[in-house]
LOVEXTOR-659994 format. One record per residue (C-alpha): x, y, z. Coordinates in steps of 0.05 Angstrom, whole numbers, plus 5000, padded with zeros to 4 digits. Layout:
% residues N
XYZ ...
***
This chain:
% residues 434
075883047964 069783267926 073083087863 078782747837 084183317823 091082917819 094282947748 093882247713 100382247693 103582327762 103681497760 108981567706 114281967752 119981447768 126781597787 130180927800 136781257811 134481517873 128381057895 133680497901 136580907952 130380827996 131180077994 138380128009 137180558072 131580048094 136879508091 142079978131 136679968183 136879238187 144379178192 147079178123 152979608103 152179898033 157080147983 153480637939 155280567867 148680847839 148781667840 152482097792 155082557844 162782667833 163883077894 159282617940 163582007912 169982347936 172882787873 176683377903 174484077874 180884477848 182985007895 182885497837 175885417828 174385447902 178286107904 174086387837 167786247876 169786517942 172387197911 165687257878 161787147941 165287777971 162488247922 154588387923 152588137856 152287427875 147087537933 142187847884 136987697831 140087617762 135687767699 130787207680 134586947620 141186937666 146987387677 148387787610 156087737614 155486987621 150586907565 154987287525 160886817541 157286217529 153986447467 160886637434 163785927451 157285617410 158486107349 165785967344 165285237346 167084937271 160284917231 156185147288 149485557284 150486277308 147186477361 146587087409 145887197484 138587197481 138886477455 142186217521 137186097578 139085887645 135385437693 136585117761 139484477738 138084137673 132383697706 129584407714 130084567642 127283847621 121383937665 119284647626 121584397562 116383807556 111084157596 110784697539 109484147485 102184037472 099183387515 097782937450 104383107422 110082627429 117682657441 121782017416 126981867463 131981247468 131380587507 134380617557 133381367570 135281797628 129181787672 128182537681 126582537606 122182007601 118382107667 116982897643 114282577576 110382057612 107082567662 105283067609 100782597568 099981967608 101381497559 106880977542 113581237518 116081217442 123180977442 128380717399 133480197422 140480327438 143879627424 148379357474 151378937421 153479527376 156679927428 149280237452 148280577385 141780687352 139180427287 137481037242 132380617205 128280487269 128281227285 126081407220 120380877219 118581127294 117281877266 114081667197 108981187227 107981627294 105582317262 104382567331 112682577342 114783327342 121283257370 127182677384 130882707447 137382457460 143182507511 150382577487 154882277512 149781827541 146881727610 146281117629 150080727574 156881167572 155981167498 158081757455 153781817389 158581837324 158382397280 154582047225 149381807275 148382547297 147882757224 143482207208 138782437267 139083147240 137382927170 131082517193 128783127233 129783587178 125283157132 119883047179 119883707209 121083567279 126583887326 131483577368 133083627446 140183437462 142383337533 149183507532 150983567607 157083027595 160083347531 166583537567 167782797586 169882407529 175881917526 178081267493 179681677430 172981907416 170782577414 163382807401 160283387360 155683867395 148883897368 150084607343 155784357297 150883867259 143884207268 144284647202 137685007196 133684447239 130884787302 133784487361 135184537444 142384377472 142184277545 148684427586 150984517657 156684557706 154383997754 159283457717 165083807694 167284317744 164283927778 159084267821 152483857825 150184267883 150084897844 143884697806 146185047749 144684947676 142285287613 139185167545 142085347477 136085517433 139085397364 135385627307 130185957345 127186337292 126885757241 119385817244 114386217280 111985607322 118985437342 120086217359 113486187405 116285587437 122685817459 119386477479 114986067521 120785797557 123586477571 116786687597 116686047643 123286217672 120386947685 115186637731 121086407779 124187027775 130886787755 136286187767 141486217820 146486767811 152886537842 154385947794 153186337736 158186867754 163186337761 162386037688 166886567649 172086567707 172685757710 171685597631 175886167611 181985987656 187985627622 187185117674 180484837658 183184557591 188084167631 182883987685 178383707631 184283317600 185883017668 179382807683 177682477616 184082077624 181881877700 174881657675 177881297618 182080877661 176380757710 171880527652 176980067618 177879737688 170579577696 169979367624 175678897625 173178567690 166678437660 169278177595 174477717624 170777437686 163277467685 159777007629 152177157622 153477907614 154578427560 159578927568 161879447520 167679937527 164580647544 166981327510 163581867555 160582067624 162081737685 157581067681 157580377660 151879927634 152379177640 146078777608 144578067620 144377597557 137177347542 134676837582 139976797645 135577127693 128876847726 124476897784 127276327819 134176567830 136676777900 143076947938 144876798009 141977278060 144377068134 138977498170 132477238170 128777928178 133078168121 131377538077 123977688088 124378408072 127878248007 123577707987 116578178001 120478757956 121978307899 114578067886 112378277820 118478667799 122878677736 128178097741 134278557737 131278977802 130178287830 137778157822 139578837851 135478767910 138078057927 145478337913 144278907959 142378488018 147677998005 153278347984 152179048006 152879367939 147979827907 147279927835 141580177787 137579657749 137279787677 129679747669 129780347717 131580757652 124980577618 127379987577 126279237572 133579107572 135678747634 141878917667 144579497715 148280117714 154080347761 158480937767 165880977763 166281557810 170281187870 177381567866 180080857893 181380427839 183679837885 176679927922 173679927855 176479247837 173878947905 167179257887 167578927819 168978247846 163778277895 158878467833 161477907790 160977387846 154077537860 152177477790 155376797778 152376527842 145876827831 145576557758 147375897781 142475927833 
***
């Protein structure tokens, strides 16, 4: 080519959750059978869609509306429905239908949200952090991430003083991004923590991006407040969707609540830019938008939400109790939301000399080559996949220096999960002792 044209930030695009799949498929070609415990797709993992939800969607497809474009902002009746839900939350910011903007999934929204922020401005986010957020932040400006630590010894909660210092001493920060309930840790931000983050944002003049895709999945006695309920007069964006709670991940249907969009001329311009950016795509997919009022408005949905929360509570507690009681050298804490579980390794237990037995010479050679120069937790994951055939995601794949791994709690078979946990636990004990 006559001149370099590739954006420097491309090298910051990493999505370990999917990248580890390529490694797993390579192992399968070598004869290793893989149990996939890494991707948060409830349907692919075996969760059955409620027949009444399927009926709603199929009836919508009989009409012509689902086959057509919809307005660029999204289906008006659906936006009115969602805006009404937001405005009726206790203490909530009041919004209208034009403050709801639909996207083809939350990842589509995240991409545009970060792209419309100036290159030299920064978004502060957690460590570990969901890689769609961190990768889009890194791609935009091609710089190292600004992050605050989620502490595994404190139920993965952040330190408000650290957040404030990161903003105070980095004046280029214009926004704080969080995921609540959190992916990858399964933690839920406490009301006091959320209010503290809002207070910091207010005092330093930054806005908040809150990914609430798991907001309908809370358990173990914990409920979370929505961003709209704690925001007051601070500008913010709340990201929502149906992929995890119908569940319908294949719909690629998400939306943004633009909160206090008129709080300043600059934030108004930014929100208008999100709308214009969506117009460049014409609109988001029509069918799932049409289904939202019918599903969320059905009395059976509350029952479904409660049933799923209890289901994930039981599964999460099963994972927690196993690691708590059986696997020294690890840090495990109860989760309160979403359907993931993070296990951290205690400091110093991993090194670059540890291995696991791999019977096939070709597979062993392949793994030994793959772990050259990688993070120590990824090294363990590669050896475990080849030795035990269990795929989890290394925690450093979530842009953190905390060593560990994330697994899902989506397998509908509790007895099978128990066997998977035993295989993981035995792998850790053999690996640490190697």
